[in-house]
C-alpha positions as CSV (number, residue, x, y, z in Angstrom):
1,X,198.6,124.6,205.5
2,X,198.6,120.8,206.0
3,X,194.9,121.0,206.7
4,X,194.3,122.9,203.5
5,X,196.3,120.3,201.5
6,X,194.4,117.4,203.2
7,X,191.1,119.1,202.3
8,X,192.1,119.6,198.7
9,X,193.3,116.0,198.5
10,X,189.9,114.8,199.9
11,X,188.0,117.0,197.4
12,X,190.1,115.6,194.6
13,X,189.4,112.0,195.7
14,X,185.7,112.8,195.9
15,X,185.7,114.3,192.4
16,X,187.5,111.2,191.0
17,X,184.9,109.0,192.6
18,X,182.1,111.1,191.2
19,X,183.5,111.0,187.8
20,X,183.9,107.2,188.0
21,X,180.3,107.0,189.2
22,X,179.1,109.3,186.4
23,X,180.8,107.1,183.9
24,X,179.2,104.0,185.4
25,X,175.8,105.6,185.4
26,X,176.2,106.7,181.8
27,X,177.0,103.2,180.7
28,X,174.0,101.9,182.6
29,X,171.7,104.5,181.1
30,X,173.1,103.6,177.6
31,X,172.2,100.0,178.3
32,X,168.7,101.0,179.3
33,X,168.4,103.1,176.1
34,X,169.7,100.2,174.0
35,X,167.1,97.8,175.5
36,X,164.3,100.2,175.1
37,X,165.2,100.7,171.4
38,X,165.2,97.0,170.9
39,X,161.6,96.5,172.0
40,X,159.8,99.8,171.8
41,X,158.2,98.9,168.5
42,X,157.2,95.4,169.5
43,X,153.5,94.5,169.0
44,X,151.3,95.6,171.9
45,X,149.1,92.5,171.5
46,X,151.0,89.3,172.3
47,X,149.1,86.3,171.1
48,X,151.9,83.7,171.3
49,X,154.9,83.1,173.5
50,X,158.0,85.2,172.6
51,X,161.6,85.6,173.6
52,X,163.6,88.5,175.0
53,X,167.3,89.0,175.6
54,X,168.6,88.6,179.2
55,X,171.8,90.6,178.7
56,X,173.0,93.6,176.7
57,X,176.6,94.5,175.8
58,X,177.7,98.1,176.1
59,X,181.4,98.9,175.4
60,X,182.4,95.3,175.9
61,X,180.7,95.1,179.3
62,X,177.7,92.8,179.7
63,X,174.7,94.1,181.7
64,X,172.3,91.4,182.9
65,X,168.5,92.0,182.7
66,X,166.0,90.7,185.1
67,X,162.5,90.6,183.5
68,X,159.3,90.7,185.6
69,X,155.6,91.1,185.0
70,X,152.9,92.5,187.3
71,X,150.5,89.5,186.9
72,X,150.5,85.8,187.6
73,X,148.7,85.2,184.3
74,X,151.9,85.7,182.4
75,X,155.0,83.6,183.2
76,X,158.7,84.2,182.6
77,X,160.8,81.2,181.8
78,X,164.6,81.6,182.0
79,X,166.1,79.7,179.1
80,X,169.8,80.5,179.9
81,X,171.8,83.6,180.7
82,X,171.2,85.0,177.3
83,X,167.4,84.8,176.8
84,X,164.1,84.4,178.5
85,X,160.7,83.3,177.2
86,X,157.5,85.2,178.0
87,X,154.9,82.6,178.4
88,X,151.4,83.9,177.6
89,X,148.1,82.0,177.8
90,X,146.8,81.9,174.2
91,X,143.5,80.6,175.5
92,X,142.8,83.1,178.3
93,X,139.1,83.5,178.8
94,X,139.5,87.2,179.6
95,X,141.9,89.9,178.2
96,X,145.1,90.2,180.3
97,X,146.8,93.6,180.3
98,X,150.3,93.3,181.8
99,X,153.4,95.5,182.3
100,X,156.7,93.9,181.4
101,X,159.6,95.4,183.2
102,X,163.3,94.9,182.5
103,X,165.7,95.8,185.3
104,X,169.3,96.2,184.1
105,X,172.1,96.1,186.7
106,X,175.8,96.8,186.8
107,X,178.6,95.2,188.9
108,X,178.1,97.8,191.6
109,X,174.5,96.8,192.1
110,X,173.0,100.0,190.5
111,X,169.9,99.5,188.3
112,X,167.9,101.1,185.5
113,X,164.5,99.9,184.4
114,X,162.4,100.0,181.2
115,X,158.8,99.0,181.0
116,X,156.4,98.0,178.2
117,X,152.6,97.5,178.4
118,X,151.2,94.5,176.5
119,X,148.0,92.6,176.4
120,X,146.9,89.0,175.7
121,X,143.5,89.0,174.1
122,X,140.7,86.8,175.4
123,X,140.3,83.7,173.3
124,X,137.8,84.3,170.6
125,X,134.5,82.3,170.6
126,X,133.1,84.1,167.6
127,X,134.5,85.3,164.3
128,X,137.3,83.7,162.4
129,X,138.5,80.7,164.5
130,X,141.6,78.9,163.4
131,X,141.7,75.1,164.1
132,X,144.7,73.6,165.8
133,X,144.3,70.1,164.2
134,X,142.4,70.2,160.9
135,X,140.5,67.0,160.1
136,X,140.2,65.2,156.8
137,X,136.9,65.9,154.9
138,X,135.8,68.8,157.1
139,X,135.1,72.1,155.2
140,X,137.3,75.0,156.2
141,X,138.2,78.4,154.9
142,X,141.9,78.8,154.0
143,X,142.6,82.1,155.5
144,X,145.2,84.4,157.1
145,X,145.0,87.4,159.4
146,X,146.8,90.3,157.9
147,X,147.3,92.1,161.2
148,X,149.2,95.1,159.8
149,X,146.0,96.0,157.9
150,X,143.5,94.7,160.3
151,X,142.0,92.4,157.7
152,X,141.5,88.7,157.0
153,X,142.1,87.3,153.5
154,X,140.4,84.2,152.2
155,X,141.3,81.9,149.4
156,X,138.7,82.3,146.6
157,X,139.7,79.3,144.5
158,X,141.0,81.5,141.6
159,X,144.4,82.6,140.4
160,X,145.6,86.2,140.3
161,X,148.3,86.0,137.7
162,X,150.8,83.5,139.1
163,X,149.4,83.8,142.6
164,X,146.5,82.5,144.6
165,X,143.6,85.0,144.6
166,X,142.1,86.1,147.9
167,X,139.1,88.2,149.1
168,X,138.5,90.2,152.3
169,X,134.9,88.9,152.2
170,X,134.2,85.4,153.5
171,X,131.2,85.3,151.2
172,X,133.6,84.9,148.3
173,X,135.7,82.2,150.0
174,X,135.7,78.6,148.9
175,X,135.4,75.7,151.2
176,X,138.7,73.8,151.3
177,X,139.2,70.2,152.5
178,X,142.1,67.9,153.4
179,X,142.7,64.7,151.6
180,X,144.9,62.1,153.4
181,X,147.8,60.7,151.3
182,X,151.1,58.9,152.0
183,X,153.4,61.2,153.8
184,X,150.8,63.8,154.7
185,X,147.8,65.7,153.1
186,X,146.6,67.4,149.9
187,X,144.5,70.5,150.0
188,X,141.5,70.8,147.6
189,X,138.2,72.5,147.0
190,X,135.3,71.5,144.8
191,X,134.1,73.0,141.5
192,X,130.9,71.2,140.8
193,X,131.8,67.5,141.0
194,X,135.5,68.1,140.4
195,X,138.3,68.5,142.8
196,X,140.8,71.3,142.4
197,X,144.1,71.0,144.3
198,X,146.0,73.8,145.9
199,X,149.6,72.9,145.2
200,X,153.0,74.1,146.2
201,X,155.1,72.9,143.2
202,X,158.0,73.9,141.0
203,X,158.7,75.3,137.5
204,X,161.8,75.4,135.4
205,X,163.4,78.8,134.8
206,X,165.1,79.8,131.6
207,X,168.5,78.9,133.0
208,X,167.3,75.3,133.7
209,X,167.0,75.7,137.5
210,X,163.9,74.9,139.5
211,X,161.9,77.5,141.4
212,X,159.1,77.2,143.8
213,X,155.6,78.3,142.9
214,X,151.9,77.9,143.6
215,X,149.1,76.6,141.4
216,X,145.5,75.4,141.4
217,X,145.5,72.2,139.4
218,X,143.3,69.1,138.6
219,X,145.8,66.8,140.3
220,X,147.8,67.0,143.5
221,X,151.6,67.3,143.6
222,X,153.8,67.5,146.7
223,X,152.0,66.4,149.9
224,X,151.8,68.8,152.9
225,X,152.6,68.1,156.5
226,X,150.9,70.0,159.3
227,X,153.1,72.4,161.4
228,X,151.0,72.6,164.6
229,X,153.2,75.2,166.2
230,X,152.8,77.7,163.3
231,X,149.3,76.6,162.3
232,X,150.1,76.1,158.6
233,X,150.8,73.4,156.1
234,X,154.4,72.8,154.8
235,X,155.5,71.2,151.6
236,X,159.0,69.8,151.1
237,X,160.4,70.5,147.7
238,X,163.7,68.7,148.3
239,X,166.8,70.6,147.4
240,X,164.7,73.8,147.1
241,X,163.7,73.7,150.7
242,X,160.4,73.6,152.6
243,X,157.6,76.1,151.9
244,X,154.3,77.3,153.2
245,X,151.4,79.3,151.8
246,X,150.7,82.8,153.0
247,X,151.6,86.5,152.5
248,X,153.6,89.3,153.9
249,X,153.6,93.1,154.2
250,X,150.5,94.4,152.4
251,X,150.2,91.9,149.6
252,X,146.7,90.6,149.0
253,X,147.5,87.3,147.2
254,X,148.7,84.0,148.7
255,X,152.1,82.7,147.6
256,X,154.8,80.3,148.7
257,X,157.5,81.4,151.2
258,X,160.4,79.5,152.7
259,X,159.7,78.2,156.2
260,X,162.8,80.0,157.4
261,X,160.7,83.2,157.4
262,X,158.6,81.8,160.2
263,X,161.2,79.9,162.1
264,X,161.0,82.9,164.5
265,X,157.3,82.6,165.6
266,X,157.3,86.2,166.8
267,X,157.2,87.2,163.1
268,X,153.8,85.4,162.6
269,X,151.1,88.0,162.7
270,X,153.6,90.8,162.7
271,X,155.4,90.7,159.3
272,X,154.7,87.1,158.1
273,X,151.1,85.8,157.7
274,X,150.9,82.0,157.0
275,X,147.6,80.7,155.9
276,X,145.7,78.2,158.1
277,X,142.3,76.5,158.3
278,X,139.5,78.4,159.8
279,X,135.8,78.3,160.6
280,X,133.5,81.3,160.9
281,X,131.3,81.5,164.0
282,X,129.0,84.5,163.4
283,X,128.8,87.0,166.2
284,X,125.2,88.2,167.0
285,X,125.0,91.9,167.0
286,X,123.5,93.7,170.1
287,X,123.8,97.2,168.8
288,X,123.8,97.5,165.0
289,X,125.8,100.2,163.2
290,X,124.6,102.2,160.3
291,X,126.6,101.5,157.1
292,X,128.3,98.4,158.4
293,X,128.1,95.1,156.5
294,X,126.3,92.2,158.2
295,X,124.4,89.1,157.3
296,X,120.8,88.7,158.3
297,X,120.3,85.3,159.9
298,X,118.8,83.1,162.6
299,X,119.8,80.0,164.4
300,X,117.2,77.3,164.0
301,X,117.6,75.2,167.1
302,X,114.5,73.1,166.1
303,X,116.5,71.1,163.6
304,X,118.3,67.9,164.4
305,X,121.5,69.8,164.1
306,X,121.1,73.6,165.0
307,X,121.6,75.4,161.7
308,X,122.2,79.0,160.8
309,X,119.8,80.2,158.1
310,X,121.1,83.2,156.1
311,X,119.1,85.6,154.0
312,X,120.1,85.3,150.4
313,X,118.5,88.5,149.1
314,X,116.0,86.5,147.0
315,X,112.4,85.5,147.4
316,X,111.1,82.0,147.7
317,X,107.5,82.4,146.6
318,X,105.9,84.9,149.0
319,X,108.7,84.4,151.6
320,X,112.3,85.5,152.0
321,X,114.7,82.8,150.8
322,X,117.5,81.5,153.1
323,X,120.4,79.2,152.8
324,X,122.3,77.1,155.4
325,X,125.5,78.2,153.6
326,X,127.2,81.4,154.5
327,X,128.6,81.7,151.0
328,X,125.0,82.2,149.7
329,X,124.3,85.1,152.1
330,X,123.8,88.6,150.9
331,X,125.5,91.5,152.7
332,X,122.9,93.4,154.7
333,X,123.2,97.1,155.8
334,X,121.3,99.3,158.2
335,X,120.1,102.7,156.9
336,X,119.0,105.4,159.2
337,X,115.7,107.2,158.5
338,X,113.1,109.2,160.4
339,X,111.6,107.0,163.1
340,X,114.1,104.2,162.9
341,X,115.9,102.2,160.2
342,X,115.6,100.5,156.9
343,X,117.3,97.3,156.0
344,X,118.7,96.6,152.6
345,X,120.9,93.9,151.1
346,X,123.5,94.7,148.5
347,X,124.1,92.7,145.4
348,X,126.3,94.0,142.6
349,X,126.1,97.4,144.1
350,X,122.3,97.6,143.9
351,X,120.2,98.2,147.1
352,X,117.3,95.8,147.6
353,X,115.2,96.7,150.7
354,X,113.9,94.0,153.1
355,X,110.4,95.2,153.9
356,X,107.7,94.3,156.3
357,X,104.6,95.7,154.6
358,X,100.9,94.9,153.9
359,X,98.7,93.7,151.1
360,X,94.9,93.8,150.7
361,X,93.0,90.6,151.0
362,X,89.9,89.8,148.9
363,X,87.7,91.0,151.8
364,X,89.4,94.4,151.7
365,X,91.3,93.9,155.0
366,X,95.0,94.4,155.3
367,X,97.4,91.6,156.0
368,X,101.1,91.6,156.9
369,X,103.6,90.3,154.5
370,X,107.3,90.5,153.6
371,X,109.0,91.6,150.3
372,X,112.3,92.5,148.8
373,X,111.8,95.7,146.9
374,X,113.7,98.5,145.2
375,X,112.4,101.1,147.7
376,X,111.9,101.0,151.5
377,X,108.5,101.0,153.2
378,X,107.7,100.9,156.9
379,X,110.8,101.8,159.1
380,X,112.0,99.4,161.7
381,X,112.9,100.0,165.4
382,X,115.5,97.9,167.1
383,X,114.4,95.6,169.9
384,X,117.7,95.4,171.9
385,X,116.4,92.7,174.3
386,X,115.4,90.3,171.5
387,X,118.1,91.5,169.0
388,X,115.7,91.9,166.2
389,X,114.0,94.6,164.2
390,X,110.3,95.4,164.6
391,X,108.0,97.2,162.2
392,X,104.8,98.9,163.3
393,X,102.0,98.3,160.8
394,X,99.5,100.3,162.8
395,X,96.1,98.6,163.3
396,X,97.6,95.4,161.7
397,X,100.1,95.1,164.6
398,X,103.8,95.0,165.2
399,X,105.9,92.4,163.4
400,X,109.4,91.0,163.2
401,X,111.1,88.7,160.6
402,X,112.1,85.2,161.5
403,X,110.8,81.6,161.3
404,X,109.4,78.9,163.6
405,X,109.4,75.1,163.9
406,X,111.5,73.8,161.0
407,X,110.5,76.2,158.2
408,X,113.5,77.2,156.1
409,X,112.2,80.6,154.9
410,X,111.8,83.9,156.7
411,X,108.5,85.6,157.1
412,X,106.8,88.1,159.4
413,X,105.3,87.2,162.8
414,X,103.5,89.2,165.4
415,X,105.8,90.4,168.2
416,X,103.4,88.7,170.7
417,X,105.0,85.4,169.7
418,X,108.3,86.6,171.3
419,X,106.9,88.6,174.2
420,X,107.9,85.6,176.2
421,X,111.6,85.5,175.6
422,X,111.9,81.9,176.7
423,X,110.4,80.9,173.4
424,X,113.3,82.5,171.5
425,X,115.6,79.7,170.3
426,X,113.1,77.1,171.3
427,X,110.0,77.5,169.1
428,X,110.4,81.0,167.7
429,X,113.5,82.1,165.8
430,X,113.6,85.9,165.2
431,X,116.2,86.9,162.7
432,X,119.0,89.4,163.6
433,X,122.2,90.8,162.3
434,X,125.4,88.8,162.6
435,X,128.9,90.1,162.1
436,X,131.1,87.9,159.9
437,X,133.7,90.6,159.4
438,X,132.6,91.7,156.0
439,X,134.3,94.6,154.3
440,X,132.0,97.6,154.2
441,X,130.6,99.1,151.0
């Protein structure tokens, strides 16, 4: 009987211990679930440093979190017993994919883990590149990346109601400049010979109070200072607060917002999109896509300063006209056809085909030429090695479009001139497609 009582007592003690353990495990699992809920919707791509909590509170009990990563390319900095900073390399030459793991522990040493996969993109060398320290007198695009839509918006130099108008096409963007002044800078662009200033300023409401606003005006108002950490300009309106220009959510205009909205830098690119100063470095296309908007261009290294020449969609005499300014370029598309492709530029919704064709000389022989016409002629094939299009004119030969020496127009040349690829970029400059992130038709 005594043995039976002892056995029952032992079983009771074991059950009590199991219940206590179950309660502890439940709290730990709750802590894990709470932590996962906090960060499960965080952006997968992490382009700047960000903070995480180092402790969660469940039922009045604090559970510490140990954060770890599976690569040396990302660092974890312990700020205090409440937060840590995840230090990413914003200028990584290659993409870094990493698994971030939070290990939650209780007083008994038991643990639960939660993991998140993130990536740090390789630093861009082409496309829209934002400058860290904009300079006075240098032309930039005033732009923002609207990551929730996957688009970039550019200041056009116009108003849209009370707001600053934008476009998703860099071809419609104005060049903006910084002008140094006491206490900071002004932002302006040119209309002919006149400066137009992009101002953060105030207006008086019906009740007599002041309200922040944005305007394009003939004279500057409040100077800006440069916030290097957030990559944007800030204007101090005194009692009204400090403001920057940008947008949020899915709005496609630029307006003023209080800097408190971006005091948490993790919101930049996630829900708040401050505008900064950018340059466009076109990306040469190695495999063109049908229906995608490009510009047709070449890099003329033979000039004192290597320049991009962009097809404008116009003729210059018998040749294809170009401009050194991206804003003058015409969007160019690839159209599939039997035997290859046609190229056309699009202006005001009308197709104009870029043709390599022939004409008859006085002696009755055929000669190659180039034209912009309402209908296509000879199809092109894509030369992937030389990143250019080639048209076969039969007995006349095979030809590409480009230039040579320091000529600033595009014309046809025999492919024999670029059979030696070492001449490309030295004396021969075949034109190709470049991606400048244009919206498609």
